[in-house]
N, C-alpha and C positions, 0 to 999 in steps of 0.2 A: 441464480442470484439476481439477474437483471430485473425481475418483477418485484423483488423484495426491497430494493434500495429506495428509501424515501426521497421524495422530490427535494426536500430541503438540503439533504446531503449532496445530491447531484448539483443543486444550485450553488452550494458553497464551493465545490470543486470547480464548477464552471466560472465562478467569479474570480477565484484565486489564480486559476490557470489561464484566464482570459480566453476561454473557448467560445466558439460561435453559437453552439446550440447544446441542448440537453443530451442529444444522442452521442455527441462527441464526449461529453462529460461522463455519461453512463458507461461508455466503452472504456474510457480511461480508468474509471473506478474498478470495473471488472478485471481489466488487465493488470492493474497494479496490485489488487488483492491476490490474484492468482500468482503473480511474480513474487510477491513477498512470501506467500505460502511456500513456494518452491525454493526460494533462494536464501531465506534466513536460516540460521542455525537452529537446531531443535529447541533450545531453551528460549531464544528470542521469539521464535515463531509461536510457541505456546503462550508466552506472556502477552505478546501483541494481540493475538486473536482472543485471549481471555479478557483483556481490558477493552479492546475495540468492540463496537456494537456488533450484535449477532448477524446483522444483514451483510457484513463485510466478509464473514468467514466463507471459505470455499466449501460448498455443500457436497459436491460430487466426490465419490471415492477415488482417491488417487491410485495410480498403478503401483503395485507392490507396497501398499501401505503397511502391511504387516512386518516388513523388514525394517531394521533400524535405520534411522535417517543418516544419509551419507554426508550431510552438510555439517561438518564438525566446526568449521569456521566460516564466517560470512565474507564473501568477496563482492565488493561493491560493483566492480566492473561487469560481473556476470549479470547482476540485476539490471544495470543500465543497458547492457546489450540485449537482454530479453525484452525489456520495455521498448527499446528502440525498434526491434523487429515487430513486436505485437502492435505497436501504434503506427508503424510505417513512417517513422521519423528519421531524419538524417543528422540532426544537430543534437549534440549532447546537452546544450542549454535548454532545449525544448523538453527533453526527457527529465532533466533536473527540475524544471518548472512544474511539470505534471506531478512528479513525486512530492515536491514541496507542497503543492496545492492539496493533494490527497492527505498528507500528514497534518497540515494545518486544519483541514476540515475534521479529521479524526480528533485532534486536540480540542477543538471547539465543542464537539459533540460529547466527549467524555468528561470535560471539565478540568479545572486546574489541578485538583488533587490527583486524579488518575493520569493526567499528562505527565506529572513528575514521575510516577511509577513507570509509565510508558518510556520516558526518556532514559530511565535507569536500566530498562530491559533491552533496549535496542542498541545496535552498534553505533559508534561515534559518527560515522559517515551519514547515518540516517537522522540522528538526533539533531544535527545542525540544521536540517531542513525544517524542523518544527519551529525553531526559534527565529528563523529568518523573516 
């Protein structure tokens, strides 16, 4: 996925998250996409990656993908913990800022009509990040 993310999307995340360089932004985009893919419940995950640009979807085959998804409900704390570990962060505010920047960038790229569809598909803890 790293080679396929366009520079304008990386720049949007960099701007909204106030990151120092494009490498940090690309790493955040990759980690957030992976974490959302693993932590969202099945319905939300399908809708999010259907509406979001193709370059954000996780390309690699996940372990045991043929089994039914075990995420029946979304747990925001698990997503935050996963992102904190992947990004080597210690503060919850930094993690929230990265997630918010990623979601704002997705909202800009997909446009207002699809942003409303995206907000209706995602859990409430995440949709508040888009409008902030």
